[in-house]
C-alpha positions in Angstrom: -52.8 -13.3 -23.2 -50.3 -16.0 -24.6 -51.9 -19.1 -25.8 -49.0 -21.2 -24.5 -48.2 -19.6 -21.2 -51.6 -18.2 -20.4 -49.9 -15.0 -19.1 -50.4 -11.4 -20.5 -48.0 -10.5 -23.4 -45.9 -7.4 -23.0 -45.4 -5.1 -25.9 -41.8 -4.3 -27.2 -40.1 -1.0 -26.4 -40.5 0.2 -29.9 -44.3 -0.2 -30.1 -44.5 1.7 -26.7 -42.4 4.6 -27.7 -44.3 4.8 -31.1 -47.6 4.9 -29.3 -46.3 7.7 -26.8 -44.8 9.8 -29.7 -48.2 9.2 -31.9 -50.2 10.3 -29.0 -48.3 13.4 -28.2 -47.7 14.4 -32.0 -43.8 13.8 -31.6 -41.4 12.5 -34.4 -38.8 10.1 -32.8 -35.8 8.2 -33.9 -33.7 5.7 -31.9 -30.4 6.9 -30.6 -27.0 5.3 -29.6 -27.1 1.5 -28.7 -30.8 1.3 -29.5 -30.3 2.6 -33.2 -27.5 0.2 -33.7 -29.7 -2.6 -32.3 -32.5 -1.6 -34.5 -30.5 -1.5 -37.6 -29.0 -5.0 -36.8 -25.5 -3.7 -36.5 -25.3 -4.8 -32.9 -26.7 -7.9 -31.1 -26.4 -6.2 -27.7 -29.5 -5.3 -25.9 -29.4 -1.6 -24.8 -29.3 -1.1 -21.1 -30.9 2.2 -21.6 -33.2 3.2 -24.5 -32.5 6.8 -25.9 -34.9 8.2 -28.4 -34.4 11.8 -30.1 -37.5 13.7 -30.4 -38.8 17.1 -31.6 -40.4 18.1 -28.1 -38.7 18.9 -24.8 -36.5 16.3 -23.0 -38.1 13.8 -20.8 -37.6 10.5 -18.9 -40.2 7.9 -18.7 -39.8 4.6 -16.7 -42.1 1.9 -18.2 -42.2 -1.4 -16.2 -38.7 -1.5 -15.1 -37.2 -0.1 -18.4 -36.0 3.6 -18.4 -36.8 5.5 -21.6 -35.0 8.8 -22.2 -36.4 11.1 -24.9 -33.8 13.9 -25.8 -34.8 17.0 -27.8 -33.1 17.4 -31.0 -33.2 20.0 -33.8 -35.9 19.5 -36.4 -33.1 19.6 -39.0 -31.9 16.2 -37.9 -35.4 14.7 -38.6 -35.5 16.2 -41.9 -32.3 14.4 -43.0 -33.1 11.0 -41.5 -34.8 8.4 -43.5 -37.9 6.4 -42.5 -37.8 5.4 -38.9 -36.4 1.9 -38.4 -39.1 -0.7 -37.4 -37.8 -3.3 -34.8 
């Protein structure tokens, strides 16, 4: 509950995807516009969040935000650095 607005606080997309990944034992990294935004290379808010993961491809809708998880080879994750924190 927010102190000023007295309304429930909504977690950010990154926290939600990290929780989903941790619960299912996946490794995930942001892709496309979400990755650019996370790295600070773009100020545009992605219209669709796409994440690469080590499991099967799936789509999840959280609140009104569509989240797309796309399967990628494990080799990509071995080369990637520590996941970006938003």
